[in-house]
C-alpha positions as CSV (number, residue, x, y, z in Angstrom):
1,X,0.0,0.0,0.1
2,X,1.5,3.6,-0.9
3,X,2.1,6.2,1.3
4,X,-0.3,9.5,0.9
5,X,1.1,13.0,1.6
6,X,-1.3,14.0,4.6
7,X,0.4,17.3,4.8
8,X,3.9,18.7,3.4
9,X,6.3,16.0,4.8
10,X,4.0,14.1,6.4
11,X,3.0,10.8,5.0
12,X,0.4,8.3,6.0
13,X,-0.5,4.7,5.0
14,X,-3.5,2.2,5.9
15,X,-5.1,5.1,8.4
16,X,-7.7,7.4,8.6
17,X,-6.9,10.7,10.4
18,X,-7.6,11.8,13.2
19,X,-6.6,9.4,15.5
20,X,-7.3,9.6,19.3
21,X,-4.2,9.6,21.2
22,X,-6.2,8.5,24.1
23,X,-7.0,5.4,22.5
24,X,-3.5,4.3,23.2
25,X,-1.7,3.0,26.3
26,X,1.6,2.8,25.7
27,X,4.5,4.7,23.3
28,X,7.8,3.1,22.8
29,X,10.5,5.2,21.5
30,X,13.9,4.7,19.8
31,X,16.6,7.1,21.0
32,X,19.3,8.0,18.6
33,X,18.1,10.2,16.0
34,X,14.8,9.6,17.0
35,X,14.4,11.3,20.5
36,X,18.0,12.7,20.1
37,X,19.6,14.4,17.4
38,X,23.0,12.3,17.2
39,X,24.1,8.6,17.1
40,X,25.9,8.6,20.4
41,X,28.2,5.8,19.4
42,X,29.5,7.7,16.5
43,X,30.2,10.8,18.7
44,X,32.1,9.0,21.2
45,X,34.3,7.3,18.1
46,X,34.8,10.8,17.0
47,X,36.5,11.6,20.3
48,X,38.9,8.6,19.9
49,X,39.5,9.8,16.2
50,X,37.8,6.7,14.6
51,X,34.5,8.7,14.0
52,X,34.1,8.0,10.1
53,X,35.0,4.3,10.7
54,X,32.3,4.0,13.1
55,X,30.0,6.4,11.3
56,X,30.0,4.2,8.1
57,X,29.0,0.8,9.8
58,X,26.3,2.7,11.9
59,X,24.7,4.1,8.6
60,X,24.9,0.5,7.1
61,X,23.6,-1.0,10.0
62,X,20.4,1.9,10.2
63,X,19.8,1.3,6.6
64,X,19.4,-2.6,7.1
65,X,22.3,-3.2,4.7
66,X,23.8,-5.1,7.8
67,X,21.9,-8.2,8.8
68,X,23.8,-9.0,11.9
69,X,22.9,-6.0,14.1
70,X,24.7,-7.6,16.9
71,X,28.0,-8.2,15.4
72,X,27.6,-5.0,13.9
73,X,27.3,-3.1,17.3
74,X,30.5,-5.4,18.9
75,X,32.7,-4.2,16.1
76,X,32.2,-0.6,16.6
77,X,31.9,-0.8,20.4
78,X,35.5,-2.6,20.0
79,X,36.8,0.6,18.3
80,X,36.1,2.9,21.2
81,X,38.8,0.6,23.6
82,X,40.7,2.9,25.8
83,X,38.1,6.0,25.0
84,X,38.2,7.9,28.4
85,X,34.9,7.2,30.2
86,X,34.8,11.2,30.6
87,X,34.0,11.2,26.6
88,X,30.6,10.2,27.2
89,X,30.1,13.3,29.3
90,X,31.4,15.4,27.0
91,X,29.2,14.0,24.4
92,X,26.2,14.7,26.6
93,X,27.2,18.2,27.4
94,X,28.5,19.3,23.8
95,X,26.7,17.3,20.9
96,X,23.6,16.1,22.1
97,X,20.4,17.6,21.6
98,X,16.7,16.7,22.0
99,X,14.9,16.4,18.4
100,X,12.8,19.3,17.5
101,X,9.2,18.6,18.9
102,X,10.1,15.7,21.2
103,X,9.3,17.3,24.2
104,X,5.9,18.2,23.0
105,X,5.1,15.0,21.8
106,X,6.1,13.3,24.9
107,X,4.1,15.7,27.1
108,X,1.1,14.9,24.8
109,X,1.6,11.4,25.3
110,X,1.7,11.8,29.0
111,X,-1.3,14.0,29.3
112,X,-3.4,11.6,27.2
113,X,-2.5,9.0,29.9
114,X,0.1,6.7,27.9
115,X,2.8,5.1,29.5
116,X,6.2,5.8,28.0
117,X,9.3,3.5,27.1
118,X,12.6,4.1,25.4
119,X,14.2,1.1,24.0
120,X,17.8,1.7,22.6
121,X,20.3,0.0,21.2
122,X,22.5,2.7,22.1
123,X,24.0,3.2,25.5
124,X,22.5,3.5,28.9
125,X,24.5,6.3,30.1
126,X,22.4,8.8,27.4
127,X,19.2,6.5,27.8
128,X,18.9,6.9,31.8
129,X,19.6,10.6,31.2
130,X,17.1,11.2,28.7
131,X,14.5,9.0,30.5
132,X,15.1,11.5,33.5
133,X,15.0,14.7,31.8
134,X,11.6,13.5,29.9
135,X,9.9,11.9,32.8
136,X,9.7,8.4,30.5
137,X,8.7,5.4,32.6
138,X,11.1,2.8,31.3
139,X,14.1,2.3,29.5
140,X,16.2,-0.3,28.2
141,X,19.9,0.1,26.4
142,X,23.3,-1.3,26.2
143,X,26.0,-0.8,28.9
144,X,29.5,-0.1,27.7
145,X,32.1,-1.7,29.8
146,X,34.6,0.6,31.6
147,X,37.5,-0.4,33.4
148,X,39.8,1.8,35.5
149,X,38.2,5.3,33.7
150,X,38.4,4.0,30.2
151,X,36.1,1.9,28.0
152,X,37.0,-1.4,27.4
153,X,35.3,-2.0,24.2
154,X,32.9,-4.5,25.0
155,X,29.4,-4.5,26.4
156,X,28.3,-5.0,29.9
157,X,26.3,-8.3,30.3
158,X,22.3,-7.5,31.8
159,X,20.3,-10.1,33.5
160,X,18.4,-10.0,29.8
161,X,21.4,-10.1,27.8
162,X,24.1,-8.0,26.4
163,X,22.7,-6.2,23.3
164,X,19.5,-4.4,22.6
165,X,19.1,-5.1,18.8
166,X,15.6,-5.2,16.7
167,X,14.2,-8.8,18.1
168,X,15.0,-7.2,21.7
169,X,13.2,-4.0,21.3
170,X,9.9,-5.9,19.9
171,X,10.5,-8.5,22.9
172,X,10.6,-5.4,25.4
173,X,7.7,-4.1,23.5
174,X,5.4,-7.1,23.8
175,X,6.4,-7.7,27.1
176,X,5.7,-4.2,28.8
177,X,2.6,-4.5,27.1
178,X,1.6,-7.7,28.4
179,X,2.6,-6.2,32.0
180,X,0.2,-3.7,31.3
181,X,-2.7,-5.8,30.3
182,X,-3.1,-4.2,26.8
183,X,-3.1,-5.2,23.1
184,X,-0.4,-4.6,20.6
185,X,-3.2,-2.4,19.0
186,X,-2.9,0.0,22.0
187,X,1.0,0.4,21.4
188,X,2.5,3.3,19.5
189,X,6.4,2.7,18.1
190,X,8.5,5.3,16.7
191,X,11.9,5.2,15.3
192,X,13.9,5.7,12.5
193,X,16.2,3.0,11.4
194,X,16.0,-0.7,10.5
195,X,16.8,-2.0,14.1
196,X,13.3,-0.4,15.2
197,X,11.3,-2.1,12.5
198,X,10.6,-5.2,14.5
199,X,8.6,-2.9,17.4
200,X,7.4,-0.9,14.5
201,X,5.7,-3.6,12.9
202,X,4.5,-5.0,16.2
203,X,2.9,-2.0,17.2
204,X,-0.9,-0.7,16.4
205,X,0.7,2.4,15.2
206,X,3.9,3.0,14.0
207,X,6.0,6.5,13.3
208,X,9.2,6.8,11.5
209,X,10.8,10.1,11.9
210,X,13.0,11.4,9.4
211,X,13.4,7.7,8.5
212,X,15.8,5.6,6.6
213,X,13.9,4.5,3.3
214,X,13.0,0.8,4.2
215,X,11.3,2.1,7.3
216,X,9.7,4.7,5.6
217,X,8.3,2.0,3.2
218,X,6.8,0.5,5.9
219,X,5.4,2.9,8.6
220,X,2.1,4.0,9.0
221,X,3.0,7.5,9.6
222,X,6.1,9.2,8.4
223,X,7.5,12.5,9.2
224,X,10.2,14.0,6.9
225,X,9.9,17.3,7.7
226,X,9.9,19.2,11.0
227,X,9.5,17.9,14.2
228,X,8.2,14.7,16.1
229,X,5.0,16.9,17.3
230,X,4.1,17.0,13.9
231,X,2.5,13.4,14.6
232,X,0.0,15.5,16.6
233,X,-1.6,16.5,13.3
234,X,-2.8,13.1,12.9
235,X,-3.4,12.1,16.9
236,X,-5.7,14.1,18.9
């Protein structure tokens, strides 16, 4: 089914606006390039002088050109070995910003009674700060290994595993929905890259924010111009 341009830079597929935001109970967000303006791993790598090399792999992974996301992430994280832990705070302070319209969309969802969930293939150093800043209910992300103040180039094992990839994003969305006692039709998923597609396709409403082509082709709503709050033109 082809997409229709509902407004300049705002495309819809298979839905009839307006939709009622209050009909949904949970919204799940990707973080890097969705809630925030950067890919954190690329910015950390830039501090280490390996920015171009890592960014190339990141871009290919987000386009869906690399089938094994976990392997691509391990390769990129390995390139960060030896980077001072202080580089994380430097990236957060100097390079990270919320994308336009993010606070407005999050506040609208919260005001409508939705629970908010951040599921990121990025890193918990950033996701926890974003969760607290936006007052999100839940967050899951990967954790970078650190020893003696420097990154080890590895990821820290967690009780649920070591890497949040596309299948894990979907699994977390489904698990939280089940714990809430709601159906997937009552879930919204927002993302931009290929690893967001599993959770986006599982949700009742998928919103793609400045997406890669593979994501734009499948999302029910695609925002290609302006901020995330443009979704509120469809959701009331």
